[in-house]
C-alpha positions in Angstrom: -12.3 9.3 8.0 -11.0 5.9 6.7 -11.1 3.8 3.7 -12.2 0.7 4.5 -11.0 -2.4 2.3 -11.2 -5.9 2.5 -8.9 -6.6 4.8 -7.4 -2.8 5.8 -8.8 0.9 6.5 -6.8 3.3 5.5 -6.9 7.1 6.8 -8.2 9.8 4.2 -7.9 13.1 4.3 -11.5 13.8 3.3 -13.8 14.7 5.6 -17.6 12.9 5.3 -20.1 14.9 3.5 -22.7 14.1 1.6 -21.4 15.9 -1.7 -18.2 14.0 -1.5 -19.4 10.3 -0.2 -20.3 9.7 -4.4 -17.2 10.4 -5.3 -15.3 8.6 -2.3 -17.1 5.4 -2.9 -16.7 5.9 -6.5 -13.1 6.1 -6.0 -12.9 3.5 -3.7 -14.4 0.6 -6.2 -12.1 1.8 -9.1 -9.3 1.3 -7.4 -10.3 -1.7 -5.5 -9.0 -4.9 -7.9 -11.3 -7.4 -9.0 -9.5 -10.3 -8.2 -8.4 -10.7 -4.6 -5.1 -9.8 -3.9 -2.9 -11.3 -1.1 -0.6 -8.6 0.3 2.2 -10.1 2.1 3.2 -7.3 4.9 6.8 -6.9 6.4 7.7 -8.4 9.7 10.2 -5.2 9.7 9.5 -2.2 7.4 12.7 -1.1 5.0 13.5 2.5 4.9 14.2 4.1 1.7 14.5 7.9 0.3 11.2 8.4 -0.3 9.8 6.8 3.5 9.2 3.3 4.5 7.9 -0.1 2.6 5.8 -2.1 4.6 3.9 -4.5 2.5 3.9 -6.3 -1.2 1.3 -7.2 -3.6 1.1 -8.4 -6.9 -1.3 -7.0 -9.3 -1.4 -8.7 -12.2 1.9 -8.8 -13.9 2.7 -6.0 -11.4 4.6 -6.0 -7.8 3.6 -3.1 -6.0 5.2 -2.3 -2.4 3.3 -0.5 0.3 5.0 2.9 0.8 4.2 5.5 4.0 5.9 8.5 3.2 8.0 10.2 6.1 5.5 12.6 8.2 2.6 10.4 6.7 0.3 7.6 7.9 -0.8 6.6 4.5 -0.3 3.9 2.9 0.2 4.5 -0.9 0.8 1.5 -3.6 3.6 2.3 -6.1 5.3 -0.2 -8.4 8.2 -1.8 -6.6 10.8 -1.0 -9.3 10.2 3.1 -9.0 11.6 2.8 -5.7 13.2 -0.3 -5.0 16.4 -2.1 -6.3 16.9 -5.7 -6.9 19.8 -5.4 -4.3 17.5 -3.8 -1.4 14.7 -6.1 -2.1 17.3 -9.3 -1.7 18.4 -7.5 1.5 14.8 -6.6 2.5 13.6 -10.1 1.9 16.4 -11.5 4.0 16.1 -8.9 6.9 12.1 -9.3 7.2 9.2 -12.4 7.9 7.0 -11.6 5.9 3.1 -12.5 6.4 -0.5 -12.4 6.0 
């Protein structure tokens, strides 16, 4: 099953059933930011210890990166400072062409 967002669909481990559908819809509404956010997808993913970074977005004053853990195909948005150093960020910026 996939969770549909404005500009992407993300694989979900939950199965479709009437019982968990209400909680799934509620969690999507709560996790979807009220303001439209712009996601910049990387042309080249950056491999780090935790997996691969494939995108960047700005939520309020917090910069988040899209992390795909090893052995998974799910995107998890994490605060950039927790997984990325300034040096890694500058190298990733030089190596990758970010697009919409």
